[in-house]
C-alpha positions, 0 to 999 in steps of 0.5 A, spaced: 173 556 129 175 560 134 179 557 140 173 558 145 167 558 144 163 565 144 159 564 150 153 569 153 156 573 158 150 575 165 151 580 168 153 581 175 152 588 180 160 588 183 157 594 188 151 599 189 152 606 186 151 611 191 144 614 190 146 621 185 148 627 186 150 625 194 142 625 196 140 619 201 137 613 200 130 613 200 125 611 205 120 608 201 117 606 209 116 614 211 121 613 218 124 619 222 131 617 220 133 625 221 138 626 216 141 620 215 147 622 215 150 615 217 149 612 210 152 617 207 157 621 211 162 616 210 163 618 201 166 625 206 167 623 212 169 616 215 163 614 220 168 613 226 170 620 225 162 623 226 161 618 232 167 620 235 166 628 234 160 627 236 160 624 242 165 629 244 162 635 243 155 632 246 159 629 253 162 637 253 155 640 253 152 634 258 158 636 262 158 643 262 151 642 263 152 637 270 156 642 272 151 648 273 146 643 275 151 639 280 158 643 281 164 638 281 171 636 284 176 637 279 175 630 279 170 629 277 166 627 284 159 632 285 160 636 292 154 639 294 154 647 296 153 650 303 147 653 306 145 661 307 141 661 312 143 658 320 138 660 325 134 655 328 127 655 331 127 656 339 133 660 340 132 666 342 131 671 336 126 666 334 123 663 340 117 657 339 110 660 337 103 658 333 102 659 327 108 663 327 113 659 321 112 658 315 115 651 311 117 651 303 117 644 301 118 640 295 114 634 293 119 631 289 126 634 294 128 628 299 132 634 304 125 637 304 121 630 305 125 630 311 124 636 314 115 634 313 117 627 317 121 631 323 114 635 323 110 631 322 112 626 328 113 632 333 105 634 331 107 641 328 102 640 323 096 639 328 091 644 328 092 650 332 088 651 339 082 656 337 084 659 345 090 662 340 084 666 336 090 666 330 085 667 323 084 661 319 088 659 314 084 662 309 077 660 305 075 652 305 082 652 307 080 648 313 083 649 320 091 653 321 096 648 323 101 651 329 106 651 322 104 652 316 107 649 309 106 650 301 108 646 297 111 647 292 112 645 284 119 643 281 119 646 274 126 650 271 123 652 265 118 657 270 123 658 275 128 665 275 133 660 279 133 655 280 127 650 279 122 651 285 115 655 283 108 656 287 102 653 283 094 655 281 093 651 288 099 653 293 100 660 292 106 663 296 101 666 303 107 669 306 110 674 300 105 673 294 111 670 291 112 667 283 117 662 284 122 660 291 127 665 287 122 672 289 121 669 296 129 669 296 131 676 294 125 678 299 129 675 305 135 677 302 135 682 297 140 682 291 141 674 293 146 670 289 147 664 293 143 657 290 135 658 291 134 650 294 129 648 299 126 646 304 126 654 307 123 655 314 121 663 315 119 667 320 113 670 318 112 675 323 119 678 321 119 676 314 125 673 315 129 667 314 130 662 320 133 655 316 134 652 308 139 647 311 134 640 312 138 637 319 137 643 323 130 645 321 130 638 323 133 638 329 130 645 331 122 641 330 123 636 335 128 641 341 122 645 340 115 644 344 109 647 345 106 643 351 100 641 350 099 642 342 106 638 339 106 630 341 111 628 347 115 624 343 123 625 341 127 625 336 133 626 338 133 622 346 140 625 350 143 619 351 142 617 344 146 623 340 153 621 339 150 614 337 145 618 332 149 624 330 155 618 328 150 614 325 148 620 321 154 622 319 155 615 315 148 616 312 149 623 309 156 621 306 154 614 303 146 613 303 143 621 302 148 625 298 151 618 295 145 616 290 146 624 289 155 623 288 152 617 283 147 621 279 151 627 278 159 624 277 162 625 271 167 620 271 168 613 271 172 613 277 168 618 282 162 614 280 166 607 281 167 609 287 160 612 291 157 606 288 161 603 292 160 606 298 153 605 298 152 599 298 156 597 303 152 602 308 146 599 305 147 592 307 149 595 314 142 597 314 140 592 312 143 588 318 141 592 323 134 592 321 134 585 321 136 586 328 131 590 331 125 594 329 129 601 327 135 602 327 137 604 334 133 600 337 125 598 338 123 606 338 124 611 331 130 617 331 133 622 327 137 617 324 129 613 322 128 621 319 135 621 315 135 614 311 128 613 310 126 618 304 132 616 299 130 609 301 122 609 299 126 614 292 131 608 291 128 603 286 123 608 283 128 614 280 135 614 284 136 606 280 134 608 274 135 616 273 142 616 278 144 609 276 144 606 282 140 600 280 144 594 282 140 592 287 133 593 289 129 594 296 121 592 294 123 588 288 117 586 283 110 587 288 105 586 281 099 583 283 103 578 278 109 576 282 105 577 289 101 570 285 108 567 282 111 569 289 109 561 293 112 558 286 118 561 287 119 561 295 119 553 294 123 553 288 128 557 292 128 552 298 128 547 295 135 549 291 138 549 298 145 553 298 143 559 296 146 565 299 144 569 306 141 575 302 136 570 296 134 566 303 131 572 307 128 574 301 125 567 300 122 568 307 120 575 307 116 573 300 113 567 303 111 571 309 107 575 304 112 580 304 116 584 297 122 585 300 126 583 294 134 584 296 132 587 302 126 585 305 128 589 312 128 595 308 123 594 305 119 592 311 120 598 315 120 603 310 112 600 309 112 601 317 114 607 318 109 609 313 102 607 316 104 611 323 097 616 325 100 620 330 094 622 333 091 630 331 096 630 325 092 634 318 098 631 315 101 624 316 106 620 314 103 617 308 101 624 306 109 626 306 111 624 299 107 623 292 112 617 291 109 617 284 109 625 282 115 626 285 117 619 280 115 624 274 118 630 276 124 626 277 125 624 270 122 631 267 125 637 270 133 634 270 134 634 263 142 632 263 140 626 265 135 624 262 134 630 256 129 625 252 124 627 259 120 620 258 119 618 265 120 611 266 114 605 267 115 604 273 116 602 280 111 605 282 107 607 289 102 602 287 107 597 284 111 598 291 104 597 295 105 602 300 100 601 306 096 595 303 101 590 305 102 588 314 109 591 314 109 585 320 115 590 324 111 591 331 106 590 335 104 597 336 103 603 332 101 609 337 105 614 337 108 613 345 110 605 343 114 607 336 117 614 339 122 616 345 117 620 350 119 627 352 123 629 357 121 634 361 124 642 361 129 643 366 
């Protein structure tokens, strides 16, 4: 008799064998799984090496594309290039004349937006006086403005250089070009620089005036057509020093700060500019908690500089440029507004909250939707609803927020290779023009802006 009784053996699965011929595992659900590299490649190459190699190759390609789109310093910080044309409206060679100048503007571009704001406020988009006898804009196009403009489309797949092209609805009326590069090449044959907007051209001379937004804004403000443009000014002489100092901060930390954040190619460069951005926005919030506009109770050039960036922050720069630490507007959706009274009551009952939280609760209680910066949110809504008498274009016409959002997410390929457009916040979410700003008794232009001083 054997020492051990015979036992019936039970089969065990110790490990699964790979599919024959190293084929990927079956996929009965029919899911799109690429090449299934991570499921079978560890038999010939460790997963860590594969992931590291792909990651480094992807990063090299991304960095190269970023440098093409946004020039970089040695430490990976975005450096905005210089501009090519430096004339100014109102100079001897470019005198202020009705119907003589044309602007090329892109809806998505904040630098174009500041130019459009200045043109509206100063009345350059008012109709041409009939007494001048200048031709109309064209059949069915309506009256022609003191200064005409074309709204460019952003499509780098159609542009020969850069991204600005002309659409069928708004063709180039000056040179008949198909894209902005062709305009630049016509103005300066063999042009090799960056084809940027905004661009101001002299139709009479067929010459470029300027493509630097700050200089265009100041030219629009300084030049004046009595009885045609508005009798206001954005740079009153007594405030020039304060305006210039504040503008320098706004430009570096906020206007360019969001781009320096989004286009940074190193963590150190990104972290440095983020500290600047939020500190500067905190300061702007503080200013607007004490006065209707940045430098008191009247609008100045500094408000024109800041507005385009702040109105885009939640919808574009937050999600795409990684400037999402805080929000300007918070949640203005109908459901959030309906739930707000209970949230305000809870915040008030909690006690011991921060000054920022208390300010946000106060803004919510008054019917606003201020997010982290209730005064900045109210200030944006205040400027948005301003009306310029007689202007063919109003402040609310200077930006199609949802079209700009689509442009950012679909055109900036290195930042969003899939081209998926974020769901919001949309223009409806921000409720511009539908909620009262509550920041001033009067919205009449003469009460909002400084009066123009008589010419010396």
